[in-house]
mmCIF file of the C-alpha atoms, coordinates in Angstrom:
data_MODEL
# 
_entry.id   MODEL 
# 
loop_
_atom_site.group_PDB 
_atom_site.id 
_atom_site.type_symbol 
_atom_site.label_atom_id 
_atom_site.label_alt_id 
_atom_site.label_comp_id 
_atom_site.label_asym_id 
_atom_site.label_entity_id 
_atom_site.label_seq_id 
_atom_site.pdbx_PDB_ins_code 
_atom_site.Cartn_x 
_atom_site.Cartn_y 
_atom_site.Cartn_z 
_atom_site.occupancy 
_atom_site.B_iso_or_equiv 
_atom_site.pdbx_formal_charge 
_atom_site.auth_seq_id 
_atom_site.auth_comp_id 
_atom_site.auth_asym_id 
_atom_site.auth_atom_id 
_atom_site.pdbx_PDB_model_num 
ATOM 1   C CA . MET A 1 1   ? 12.416 -141.019 -104.654 1.00 0.00 ? 1   MET A CA 1 
ATOM 2   C CA . SER A 1 2   ? 11.724 -144.392 -103.384 1.00 0.00 ? 2   SER A CA 1 
ATOM 3   C CA . ARG A 1 3   ? 14.102 -147.053 -102.954 1.00 0.00 ? 3   ARG A CA 1 
ATOM 4   C CA . ARG A 1 4   ? 13.767 -150.698 -104.217 1.00 0.00 ? 4   ARG A CA 1 
ATOM 5   C CA . LEU A 1 5   ? 14.263 -153.567 -101.692 1.00 0.00 ? 5   LEU A CA 1 
ATOM 6   C CA . THR A 1 6   ? 16.454 -156.216 -102.914 1.00 0.00 ? 6   THR A CA 1 
ATOM 7   C CA . LEU A 1 7   ? 14.931 -160.077 -102.564 1.00 0.00 ? 7   LEU A CA 1 
ATOM 8   C CA . PRO A 1 8   ? 17.336 -160.526 -99.763  1.00 0.00 ? 8   PRO A CA 1 
ATOM 9   C CA . GLN A 1 9   ? 16.092 -157.378 -97.814  1.00 0.00 ? 9   GLN A CA 1 
ATOM 10  C CA . LEU A 1 10  ? 12.728 -158.680 -98.555  1.00 0.00 ? 10  LEU A CA 1 
ATOM 11  C CA . LYS A 1 11  ? 13.110 -162.313 -97.035  1.00 0.00 ? 11  LYS A CA 1 
ATOM 12  C CA . LYS A 1 12  ? 14.610 -160.682 -94.113  1.00 0.00 ? 12  LYS A CA 1 
ATOM 13  C CA . TYR A 1 13  ? 11.169 -159.139 -93.468  1.00 0.00 ? 13  TYR A CA 1 
ATOM 14  C CA . ASP A 1 14  ? 9.170  -162.318 -94.512  1.00 0.00 ? 14  ASP A CA 1 
ATOM 15  C CA . ILE A 1 15  ? 7.953  -164.382 -91.575  1.00 0.00 ? 15  ILE A CA 1 
ATOM 16  C CA . THR A 1 16  ? 7.251  -167.498 -93.697  1.00 0.00 ? 16  THR A CA 1 
ATOM 17  C CA . GLN A 1 17  ? 10.867 -167.386 -94.905  1.00 0.00 ? 17  GLN A CA 1 
ATOM 18  C CA . LYS A 1 18  ? 12.203 -167.218 -91.555  1.00 0.00 ? 18  LYS A CA 1 
ATOM 19  C CA . VAL A 1 19  ? 9.760  -170.035 -89.976  1.00 0.00 ? 19  VAL A CA 1 
ATOM 20  C CA . ILE A 1 20  ? 10.901 -172.236 -92.992  1.00 0.00 ? 20  ILE A CA 1 
ATOM 21  C CA . GLU A 1 21  ? 14.458 -171.662 -92.260  1.00 0.00 ? 21  GLU A CA 1 
ATOM 22  C CA . ALA A 1 22  ? 14.181 -172.403 -88.556  1.00 0.00 ? 22  ALA A CA 1 
ATOM 23  C CA . LEU A 1 23  ? 12.311 -175.785 -89.492  1.00 0.00 ? 23  LEU A CA 1 
ATOM 24  C CA . ALA A 1 24  ? 15.339 -176.643 -91.922  1.00 0.00 ? 24  ALA A CA 1 
ATOM 25  C CA . ASP A 1 25  ? 17.907 -175.915 -89.340  1.00 0.00 ? 25  ASP A CA 1 
ATOM 26  C CA . SER A 1 26  ? 18.040 -179.200 -87.574  1.00 0.00 ? 26  SER A CA 1 
ATOM 27  C CA . GLU A 1 27  ? 19.078 -178.198 -84.104  1.00 0.00 ? 27  GLU A CA 1 
ATOM 28  C CA . SER A 1 28  ? 15.889 -175.507 -84.060  1.00 0.00 ? 28  SER A CA 1 
ATOM 29  C CA . ARG A 1 29  ? 14.009 -178.628 -85.473  1.00 0.00 ? 29  ARG A CA 1 
ATOM 30  C CA . ALA A 1 30  ? 15.467 -180.801 -82.814  1.00 0.00 ? 30  ALA A CA 1 
ATOM 31  C CA . ILE A 1 31  ? 14.306 -178.262 -80.015  1.00 0.00 ? 31  ILE A CA 1 
ATOM 32  C CA . LEU A 1 32  ? 10.920 -177.591 -81.631  1.00 0.00 ? 32  LEU A CA 1 
ATOM 33  C CA . PHE A 1 33  ? 9.828  -181.125 -81.700  1.00 0.00 ? 33  PHE A CA 1 
ATOM 34  C CA . SER A 1 34  ? 11.046 -182.479 -78.564  1.00 0.00 ? 34  SER A CA 1 
ATOM 35  C CA . VAL A 1 35  ? 8.998  -179.774 -76.550  1.00 0.00 ? 35  VAL A CA 1 
ATOM 36  C CA . ILE A 1 36  ? 5.728  -180.532 -78.415  1.00 0.00 ? 36  ILE A CA 1 
ATOM 37  C CA . LYS A 1 37  ? 3.893  -183.422 -75.577  1.00 0.00 ? 37  LYS A CA 1 
ATOM 38  C CA . LYS A 1 38  ? 5.949  -182.090 -72.193  1.00 0.00 ? 38  LYS A CA 1 
ATOM 39  C CA . GLY A 1 39  ? 7.981  -178.880 -71.707  1.00 0.00 ? 39  GLY A CA 1 
ATOM 40  C CA . SER A 1 40  ? 11.606 -178.456 -70.787  1.00 0.00 ? 40  SER A CA 1 
ATOM 41  C CA . THR A 1 41  ? 14.188 -176.320 -69.674  1.00 0.00 ? 41  THR A CA 1 
ATOM 42  C CA . ALA A 1 42  ? 16.892 -175.051 -71.713  1.00 0.00 ? 42  ALA A CA 1 
ATOM 43  C CA . ALA A 1 43  ? 19.478 -177.105 -69.611  1.00 0.00 ? 43  ALA A CA 1 
ATOM 44  C CA . GLU A 1 44  ? 17.028 -180.321 -70.293  1.00 0.00 ? 44  GLU A CA 1 
ATOM 45  C CA . LEU A 1 45  ? 17.117 -179.799 -74.157  1.00 0.00 ? 45  LEU A CA 1 
ATOM 46  C CA . SER A 1 46  ? 20.602 -179.125 -73.593  1.00 0.00 ? 46  SER A CA 1 
ATOM 47  C CA . ASN A 1 47  ? 21.858 -182.543 -72.300  1.00 0.00 ? 47  ASN A CA 1 
ATOM 48  C CA . LYS A 1 48  ? 18.554 -184.391 -74.042  1.00 0.00 ? 48  LYS A CA 1 
ATOM 49  C CA . LEU A 1 49  ? 20.124 -183.121 -77.457  1.00 0.00 ? 49  LEU A CA 1 
ATOM 50  C CA . LYS A 1 50  ? 23.758 -182.815 -76.986  1.00 0.00 ? 50  LYS A CA 1 
ATOM 51  C CA . ILE A 1 51  ? 23.349 -179.295 -77.929  1.00 0.00 ? 51  ILE A CA 1 
ATOM 52  C CA . PRO A 1 52  ? 25.892 -176.853 -76.058  1.00 0.00 ? 52  PRO A CA 1 
ATOM 53  C CA . LEU A 1 53  ? 23.503 -174.495 -73.635  1.00 0.00 ? 53  LEU A CA 1 
ATOM 54  C CA . SER A 1 54  ? 24.810 -171.570 -75.809  1.00 0.00 ? 54  SER A CA 1 
ATOM 55  C CA . SER A 1 55  ? 23.052 -172.931 -78.904  1.00 0.00 ? 55  SER A CA 1 
ATOM 56  C CA . VAL A 1 56  ? 20.425 -173.929 -77.238  1.00 0.00 ? 56  VAL A CA 1 
ATOM 57  C CA . TYR A 1 57  ? 19.544 -170.279 -75.739  1.00 0.00 ? 57  TYR A CA 1 
ATOM 58  C CA . LYS A 1 58  ? 19.891 -168.903 -79.254  1.00 0.00 ? 58  LYS A CA 1 
ATOM 59  C CA . LYS A 1 59  ? 17.603 -171.058 -80.963  1.00 0.00 ? 59  LYS A CA 1 
ATOM 60  C CA . LEU A 1 60  ? 15.174 -171.077 -78.177  1.00 0.00 ? 60  LEU A CA 1 
ATOM 61  C CA . ALA A 1 61  ? 15.014 -167.037 -78.672  1.00 0.00 ? 61  ALA A CA 1 
ATOM 62  C CA . ASP A 1 62  ? 14.679 -167.843 -82.337  1.00 0.00 ? 62  ASP A CA 1 
ATOM 63  C CA . LEU A 1 63  ? 11.800 -169.718 -81.579  1.00 0.00 ? 63  LEU A CA 1 
ATOM 64  C CA . GLU A 1 64  ? 10.146 -167.892 -79.616  1.00 0.00 ? 64  GLU A CA 1 
ATOM 65  C CA . GLU A 1 65  ? 10.599 -164.458 -81.544  1.00 0.00 ? 65  GLU A CA 1 
ATOM 66  C CA . LEU A 1 66  ? 8.792  -166.518 -84.237  1.00 0.00 ? 66  LEU A CA 1 
ATOM 67  C CA . THR A 1 67  ? 6.210  -167.565 -81.745  1.00 0.00 ? 67  THR A CA 1 
ATOM 68  C CA . LEU A 1 68  ? 6.634  -171.293 -82.445  1.00 0.00 ? 68  LEU A CA 1 
ATOM 69  C CA . ILE A 1 69  ? 7.177  -171.848 -78.865  1.00 0.00 ? 69  ILE A CA 1 
ATOM 70  C CA . LYS A 1 70  ? 6.146  -170.622 -75.918  1.00 0.00 ? 70  LYS A CA 1 
ATOM 71  C CA . VAL A 1 71  ? 7.161  -170.169 -72.284  1.00 0.00 ? 71  VAL A CA 1 
ATOM 72  C CA . GLU A 1 72  ? 4.858  -172.537 -70.547  1.00 0.00 ? 72  GLU A CA 1 
ATOM 73  C CA . LYS A 1 73  ? 5.949  -171.829 -66.997  1.00 0.00 ? 73  LYS A CA 1 
ATOM 74  C CA . TRP A 1 74  ? 8.547  -170.308 -64.781  1.00 0.00 ? 74  TRP A CA 1 
ATOM 75  C CA . LEU A 1 75  ? 10.596 -172.706 -62.220  1.00 0.00 ? 75  LEU A CA 1 
ATOM 76  C CA . LEU A 1 76  ? 12.310 -171.822 -59.247  1.00 0.00 ? 76  LEU A CA 1 
ATOM 77  C CA . SER A 1 77  ? 15.286 -173.631 -57.992  1.00 0.00 ? 77  SER A CA 1 
ATOM 78  C CA . ASP A 1 78  ? 16.431 -174.116 -54.714  1.00 0.00 ? 78  ASP A CA 1 
ATOM 79  C CA . LYS A 1 79  ? 19.009 -171.495 -54.984  1.00 0.00 ? 79  LYS A CA 1 
ATOM 80  C CA . GLY A 1 80  ? 15.952 -169.086 -56.187  1.00 0.00 ? 80  GLY A CA 1 
ATOM 81  C CA . ARG A 1 81  ? 17.427 -168.791 -59.779  1.00 0.00 ? 81  ARG A CA 1 
ATOM 82  C CA . LYS A 1 82  ? 14.336 -168.379 -62.388  1.00 0.00 ? 82  LYS A CA 1 
ATOM 83  C CA . TYR A 1 83  ? 14.257 -171.032 -65.075  1.00 0.00 ? 83  TYR A CA 1 
ATOM 84  C CA . LYS A 1 84  ? 11.968 -171.063 -68.128  1.00 0.00 ? 84  LYS A CA 1 
ATOM 85  C CA . VAL A 1 85  ? 9.606  -174.228 -69.003  1.00 0.00 ? 85  VAL A CA 1 
ATOM 86  C CA . TYR A 1 86  ? 9.432  -173.949 -72.919  1.00 0.00 ? 86  TYR A CA 1 
ATOM 87  C CA . ARG A 1 87  ? 6.729  -175.623 -74.883  1.00 0.00 ? 87  ARG A CA 1 
ATOM 88  C CA . SER A 1 88  ? 5.975  -176.096 -78.589  1.00 0.00 ? 88  SER A CA 1 
ATOM 89  C CA . ARG A 1 89  ? 2.830  -174.116 -80.157  1.00 0.00 ? 89  ARG A CA 1 
ATOM 90  C CA . ILE A 1 90  ? 2.934  -176.769 -82.807  1.00 0.00 ? 90  ILE A CA 1 
ATOM 91  C CA . SER A 1 91  ? 2.504  -180.415 -83.457  1.00 0.00 ? 91  SER A CA 1 
ATOM 92  C CA . LYS A 1 92  ? 2.833  -180.406 -86.979  1.00 0.00 ? 92  LYS A CA 1 
ATOM 93  C CA . ALA A 1 93  ? 4.569  -178.183 -89.868  1.00 0.00 ? 93  ALA A CA 1 
ATOM 94  C CA . GLU A 1 94  ? 3.925  -178.842 -93.532  1.00 0.00 ? 94  GLU A CA 1 
ATOM 95  C CA . ILE A 1 95  ? 5.725  -176.976 -96.237  1.00 0.00 ? 95  ILE A CA 1 
ATOM 96  C CA . SER A 1 96  ? 4.140  -177.043 -100.016 1.00 0.00 ? 96  SER A CA 1 
ATOM 97  C CA . ILE A 1 97  ? 6.780  -175.756 -102.710 1.00 0.00 ? 97  ILE A CA 1 
ATOM 98  C CA . LYS A 1 98  ? 4.314  -174.085 -105.439 1.00 0.00 ? 98  LYS A CA 1 
ATOM 99  C CA . LYS A 1 99  ? 5.016  -171.085 -107.524 1.00 0.00 ? 99  LYS A CA 1 
ATOM 100 C CA . PRO A 1 100 ? 5.645  -168.321 -107.003 1.00 0.00 ? 100 PRO A CA 1 
ATOM 101 C CA . GLU A 1 101 ? 6.037  -168.990 -103.310 1.00 0.00 ? 101 GLU A CA 1 
ATOM 102 C CA . PRO A 1 102 ? 6.142  -171.831 -100.861 1.00 0.00 ? 102 PRO A CA 1 
ATOM 103 C CA . ILE A 1 103 ? 3.164  -172.634 -98.467  1.00 0.00 ? 103 ILE A CA 1 
ATOM 104 C CA . LEU A 1 104 ? 3.574  -173.125 -95.005  1.00 0.00 ? 104 LEU A CA 1 
ATOM 105 C CA . THR A 1 105 ? 0.823  -174.874 -92.753  1.00 0.00 ? 105 THR A CA 1 
ATOM 106 C CA . LEU A 1 106 ? 1.268  -174.930 -88.930  1.00 0.00 ? 106 LEU A CA 1 
ATOM 107 C CA . VAL A 1 107 ? -0.722 -177.447 -86.927  1.00 0.00 ? 107 VAL A CA 1 
ATOM 108 C CA . PRO A 1 108 ? -1.622 -175.751 -83.432  1.00 0.00 ? 108 PRO A CA 1 
ATOM 109 C CA . ASN A 1 109 ? -0.019 -177.657 -80.337  1.00 0.00 ? 109 ASN A CA 1 
# 
């Protein structure tokens, strides 16, 4: 006996839906588009965008999982602590709302 998936369950696995949701989130969008030309650390993004550091780390993890950002390089502080420098993988995103599903177009950076 096979179970039918509900619409919310299907959306959970729909990558296009997840990317659209990330782009609809103002903090994620601000982070994503602030690292198009030059990479930044989480602390730099937090200071620049006035977003709590914990929120920046959560949004970065989500964006990295969706492969919208990448770790450009690692920095080493004077105290030996490692920091990731994040960079956007996209320079532009377009969403077209058409039946039956929206169309997402991402332009590589």
